[in-house]
Backbone as CSV, one residue per row, in Angstrom:
resi,resn,N_x,N_y,N_z,CA_x,CA_y,CA_z,C_x,C_y,C_z
1,MET,-1.792,26.718,-9.978,-1.146,27.155,-8.602,-0.505,25.774,-8.268
2,THR,0.565,25.065,-7.868,1.089,23.231,-8.117,0.451,23.103,-7.126
3,THR,0.177,21.610,-7.527,-0.156,20.934,-6.522,1.140,18.911,-6.485
4,THR,1.478,18.734,-5.159,1.708,18.187,-5.012,1.517,16.682,-4.562
5,THR,1.488,15.871,-4.636,0.910,14.903,-3.963,2.070,13.921,-3.569
6,PRO,1.867,13.684,-1.972,2.055,12.652,-1.255,2.353,11.736,-1.235
7,LEU,3.302,11.156,-1.069,3.548,9.978,-1.165,3.510,8.511,0.801
8,LEU,2.883,8.258,0.181,2.831,7.402,2.675,3.436,6.319,1.615
9,LEU,5.077,6.415,2.589,5.686,5.496,2.053,5.332,3.750,3.281
10,VAL,4.894,3.155,3.994,4.361,2.186,4.364,5.236,1.315,5.122
11,THR,6.031,1.169,6.183,7.268,0.712,6.401,6.672,-0.266,7.469
12,ALA,5.520,0.162,8.192,5.682,-0.325,9.687,5.039,-1.635,9.517
13,ASP,4.276,-2.832,9.945,3.479,-3.679,9.828,2.322,-3.266,10.485
14,PRO,1.321,-4.253,9.932,-0.235,-3.907,9.825,-0.541,-3.218,11.110
15,SER,-0.402,-4.241,12.210,-0.633,-4.338,14.194,0.653,-3.167,14.591
16,HIS,1.342,-2.801,13.630,1.559,-1.574,14.388,1.265,0.506,14.192
17,PRO,1.071,0.688,14.899,0.374,1.408,15.934,0.813,2.796,13.961
18,LEU,1.672,3.086,13.874,2.128,3.879,12.804,1.296,3.223,11.082
19,ALA,1.174,2.317,11.422,0.137,1.482,10.277,-1.738,2.203,9.848
20,HIS,-1.669,2.377,11.072,-2.540,2.556,11.899,-2.925,3.838,11.455
21,LEU,-1.914,4.377,11.587,-1.546,6.109,11.258,-1.471,6.550,9.686
22,ALA,-0.633,5.260,9.264,-0.844,5.497,8.016,-1.611,5.470,7.511
23,LEU,-3.212,4.825,7.413,-4.379,4.690,6.859,-5.316,5.419,7.895
24,ARG,-5.212,5.927,8.571,-5.456,7.200,8.750,-5.840,8.888,7.980
25,TYR,-4.306,8.870,7.995,-3.442,10.294,7.299,-4.103,10.172,5.264
26,ALA,-4.354,8.320,5.191,-4.860,8.519,3.599,-6.482,9.687,3.584
27,ARG,-6.848,8.282,5.165,-8.617,8.846,4.504,-8.526,10.020,4.919
28,ALA,-7.724,11.358,5.808,-8.263,12.233,6.359,-7.820,13.277,5.010
29,TYR,-6.931,12.207,3.861,-6.299,13.313,3.522,-7.002,13.055,1.642
30,LEU,-7.338,12.331,1.499,-8.013,11.917,0.065,-9.480,12.647,0.887
31,SER,-10.175,12.948,1.524,-11.605,13.055,2.165,-11.399,14.106,1.899
32,ALA,-10.743,14.587,2.693,-10.483,16.716,1.745,-10.208,17.141,1.074
33,ARG,-10.121,16.137,-0.213,-10.072,17.442,-1.515,-11.621,16.777,-2.260
34,PRO,-11.342,18.056,-3.042,-12.490,18.832,-3.630,-13.277,17.572,-4.449
35,ALA,-15.040,17.418,-4.638,-15.243,16.159,-5.141,-14.738,16.057,-7.046
36,ASP,-14.864,17.210,-7.205,-14.052,17.451,-8.469,-12.759,17.057,-8.775
37,ASP,-12.225,17.466,-8.203,-10.406,17.306,-7.899,-9.688,16.272,-8.497
38,SER,-9.521,15.549,-9.587,-8.623,14.319,-9.262,-7.266,14.611,-9.641
39,SER,-6.885,15.450,-9.070,-5.923,15.599,-9.642,-4.551,15.933,-8.021
40,HIS,-5.887,16.011,-7.301,-5.688,15.911,-5.450,-5.845,13.997,-5.320
41,THR,-4.358,13.744,-5.601,-4.470,12.129,-5.044,-3.590,12.385,-4.128
42,LEU,-2.649,10.875,-3.787,-2.455,10.423,-2.734,-1.689,8.715,-3.977
43,ASN,0.108,9.254,-3.232,0.937,7.394,-3.819,0.873,6.700,-2.201
44,VAL,1.089,5.696,-2.670,0.499,5.205,-1.981,2.448,3.629,-1.848
45,PHE,3.172,3.686,-1.063,3.971,2.266,-1.746,4.010,1.212,-0.245
46,PHE,4.128,0.500,-0.354,4.646,-1.048,1.021,6.235,-1.028,0.706
47,TYR,6.707,-1.182,2.151,7.728,-1.980,2.232,8.521,-2.412,3.028
48,GLY,9.395,-3.224,3.594,9.585,-4.178,4.712,8.863,-4.791,5.213
49,ASP,8.369,-4.202,6.469,7.230,-4.712,7.474,5.961,-4.367,6.920
50,GLY,5.682,-3.373,5.886,4.232,-2.647,5.305,3.763,-3.912,4.132
51,ALA,4.427,-4.881,4.184,4.723,-5.797,2.844,2.912,-6.631,3.462
52,HIS,3.570,-6.819,4.676,2.483,-7.524,5.367,0.903,-7.304,5.249
53,THR,1.305,-6.206,4.701,-0.335,-5.698,4.873,-1.403,-6.471,3.646
54,ALA,-0.480,-7.091,2.727,-0.877,-7.146,1.835,-0.808,-9.244,1.647
55,ASN,-1.540,-8.941,2.507,-1.072,-10.935,2.523,-2.290,-10.749,2.779
56,ARG,-3.187,-11.031,2.279,-4.904,-11.972,1.784,-4.471,-13.713,2.911
57,LEU,-3.705,-14.095,3.422,-3.663,-14.899,4.345,-3.543,-14.622,5.598
58,ARG,-3.281,-12.746,6.240,-3.828,-12.777,7.188,-4.572,-12.792,7.685
59,TRP,-5.387,-13.312,8.663,-6.174,-13.490,10.055,-6.049,-11.982,10.639
60,GLN,-7.707,-11.690,10.825,-7.082,-10.248,11.971,-8.756,-10.635,12.623
61,SER,-7.526,-10.437,14.049,-9.280,-10.955,15.206,-10.455,-9.758,14.655
62,SER,-12.393,-10.223,15.275,-13.194,-9.134,15.053,-12.592,-8.393,15.782
63,ASP,-12.575,-7.828,16.793,-12.322,-6.804,17.178,-11.447,-5.617,17.064
64,GLN,-10.206,-6.486,15.924,-9.598,-5.203,15.280,-9.480,-5.182,13.520
65,LEU,-8.837,-3.664,13.452,-9.366,-3.650,11.924,-9.000,-3.995,11.241
66,ASP,-9.128,-4.807,9.567,-8.392,-5.588,8.990,-7.427,-4.790,8.768
67,MET,-6.292,-4.336,8.417,-5.696,-2.826,7.503,-5.757,-3.848,6.114
68,THR,-6.086,-5.311,5.748,-5.940,-5.154,4.559,-7.114,-4.597,3.973
69,LYS,-8.073,-5.692,4.600,-9.630,-4.691,4.152,-9.944,-3.335,3.777
70,ALA,-9.306,-2.607,4.705,-9.095,-1.120,4.781,-8.715,-0.609,3.939
71,TRP,-7.251,-1.143,3.264,-6.537,-0.375,2.832,-6.908,-0.540,1.401
72,GLN,-7.376,-1.783,0.899,-8.340,-2.004,-0.522,-9.750,-0.928,-0.509
73,ASN,-11.099,-1.507,0.119,-11.476,-0.724,0.745,-11.278,0.620,0.263
74,LEU,-10.681,1.520,0.796,-10.330,3.020,0.028,-8.901,2.585,-1.490
75,ALA,-8.739,2.529,-1.452,-8.141,2.200,-3.362,-9.344,1.868,-4.190
76,GLU,-10.321,0.765,-3.639,-11.860,1.526,-4.897,-11.996,2.344,-4.682
77,GLN,-12.236,2.816,-3.245,-13.050,4.217,-3.862,-12.372,5.057,-4.091
78,TYR,-11.296,5.077,-4.158,-10.474,6.554,-4.608,-9.679,6.062,-5.932
79,GLN,-9.452,5.082,-6.123,-8.941,4.103,-6.822,-7.835,4.753,-7.398
80,LEU,-7.470,4.004,-6.344,-5.737,4.733,-5.645,-5.523,2.797,-6.264
81,SER,-3.792,2.691,-6.201,-2.890,1.680,-7.009,-2.135,1.498,-5.125
82,LEU,-2.165,-0.514,-4.963,-0.867,-0.385,-3.560,-0.253,-1.091,-4.226
83,PRO,0.706,-1.000,-5.212,2.011,-1.215,-4.830,2.854,-1.742,-3.436
84,VAL,3.521,-2.980,-4.173,4.286,-3.586,-2.945,5.894,-3.526,-3.344
85,CYS,6.486,-3.584,-2.783,7.751,-4.407,-3.050,8.359,-5.884,-3.358
86,VAL,8.431,-5.956,-4.326,8.297,-7.047,-4.277,9.644,-8.147,-3.853
87,SER,10.932,-7.283,-3.307,11.450,-8.268,-2.713,11.260,-8.403,-1.182
88,THR,10.752,-7.430,-0.689,10.082,-7.125,0.256,9.191,-8.299,1.058
89,ALA,8.386,-8.633,0.613,7.039,-8.744,0.402,7.515,-10.527,-0.644
90,LEU,8.600,-10.955,-0.728,8.936,-12.082,-1.229,10.027,-12.803,0.049
91,GLY,10.498,-11.587,0.674,10.581,-12.239,2.040,9.970,-11.947,3.338
92,ARG,9.260,-11.715,2.737,8.244,-12.291,3.413,7.297,-13.203,4.285
93,GLY,7.415,-14.169,2.784,6.442,-14.624,2.123,5.334,-14.757,1.416
94,ILE,5.633,-13.498,1.233,4.099,-12.657,0.181,4.345,-13.416,-1.143
95,SER,3.643,-13.622,-1.707,4.069,-13.658,-3.642,2.527,-13.767,-4.185
96,ASP,2.375,-13.407,-5.671,1.822,-12.744,-6.903,1.952,-13.998,-7.304
97,THR,0.824,-14.911,-8.205,0.850,-15.944,-9.379,2.560,-15.960,-9.584
98,ASP,2.870,-15.003,-10.687,3.719,-15.010,-11.367,5.435,-14.978,-10.527
99,ASN,5.388,-14.443,-9.677,6.260,-14.828,-9.223,6.682,-16.317,-8.020
100,SER,5.426,-17.056,-8.052,5.131,-17.885,-7.069,6.151,-19.521,-8.445
101,ALA,5.210,-18.927,-9.713,5.699,-19.457,-10.585,7.175,-19.491,-11.005
102,ARG,7.915,-18.233,-11.388,9.174,-18.388,-11.595,10.561,-18.509,-9.938
103,HIS,9.394,-18.113,-9.087,10.482,-19.030,-8.156,10.132,-20.755,-7.514
104,GLN,9.659,-20.601,-8.059,8.343,-22.337,-7.305,8.657,-22.584,-6.072
105,LEU,7.674,-21.111,-5.918,6.312,-21.708,-4.321,5.236,-22.223,-4.575
106,SER,4.624,-23.014,-3.120,3.834,-23.781,-3.763,2.242,-22.820,-3.607
107,GLY,2.279,-20.356,-3.665,1.132,-20.777,-4.065,1.602,-19.776,-3.674
108,ASP,-0.022,-18.979,-4.291,0.346,-16.874,-3.519,-0.679,-17.097,-2.682
109,ASN,-0.879,-15.193,-2.362,-1.270,-15.056,-1.104,-0.996,-13.133,-1.372
110,LEU,-1.330,-13.085,-2.424,-0.968,-11.517,-2.858,-2.604,-10.496,-2.323
111,ALA,-2.684,-10.072,-1.779,-4.704,-9.357,-1.814,-5.080,-9.085,-2.962
112,ALA,-6.460,-9.199,-3.089,-6.769,-8.633,-4.395,-6.421,-6.774,-4.011
113,GLY,-6.496,-6.338,-5.111,-5.512,-4.553,-5.402,-4.255,-4.607,-5.477
114,PHE,-3.699,-5.065,-5.008,-2.089,-4.560,-4.534,-1.314,-5.174,-5.264
115,THR,0.138,-4.964,-5.643,0.323,-5.348,-7.299,1.946,-5.506,-6.596
116,LEU,2.436,-6.295,-6.417,3.942,-6.588,-6.356,4.774,-5.602,-8.182
117,VAL,5.556,-4.642,-7.259,5.924,-4.346,-8.134,7.773,-3.857,-7.823
118,GLY,9.092,-3.870,-8.761,10.379,-3.137,-8.159,11.074,-1.808,-7.391
119,LEU,11.422,-1.610,-7.206,11.489,-0.541,-6.758,12.249,0.859,-6.961
120,SER,11.967,0.054,-8.685,12.047,1.348,-9.677,10.697,2.344,-9.187
121,GLU,9.679,1.952,-9.059,7.936,2.232,-8.777,8.188,3.300,-8.155
122,LEU,8.940,2.990,-6.750,9.266,3.755,-6.016,10.181,4.859,-5.699
123,ALA,11.291,5.138,-6.977,12.017,5.501,-7.336,10.999,6.819,-8.038
124,MET,10.396,6.086,-9.194,9.762,7.475,-9.722,8.849,8.311,-9.446
125,MET,8.159,7.553,-8.506,7.181,8.381,-7.356,7.808,9.694,-6.269
126,MET,9.324,9.245,-6.379,9.744,10.586,-5.071,10.463,10.774,-5.344
127,GLN,10.519,10.941,-7.778,11.209,12.264,-8.367,9.915,13.122,-8.618
128,ALA,8.591,13.084,-8.406,7.932,13.527,-8.650,7.729,14.807,-7.513
129,ASP,7.135,15.527,-7.221,7.128,16.938,-6.985,6.023,16.287,-5.765
130,GLY,6.311,16.078,-4.972,5.811,15.991,-3.311,6.712,15.751,-2.159
131,ARG,5.667,15.351,-1.396,6.722,14.911,-0.096,6.803,13.857,0.411
132,LEU,7.332,13.209,0.514,6.855,12.173,1.454,7.304,11.655,3.044
133,ILE,6.375,10.460,3.057,5.783,10.524,4.548,6.100,9.036,4.818
134,GLN,6.890,9.060,5.691,6.934,7.370,6.077,6.275,7.107,6.807
135,PHE,5.629,5.857,7.684,4.719,5.841,8.651,5.528,4.230,8.939
């Protein structure tokens, strides 16, 4: 039996209802997998306004779900990588240490667990036998 790995392309800002739906989908999909089935996984890619999810300086009031922490917790629980498009992140003021030095920025603010990657990473994910779901 062939399993397909869904690719969640998160393009919605973390305050948008679609970003919350993406997280709920990921939780439901991952919690439905058999405990002994490591091949039943999920790929996630943050692009466009979805890159705001990776900003560790993004403040969230206590009555709202902190999407950054929620994705970090999910990634830790299920050993997920959290790649973010480097160009859309930099364009939105989100940077890691390396890119801050390269582009002479005064600091970094990429949240732990997230990584800045090129679009080639997304292209490779899309080549895999799976389905693309954009939120």
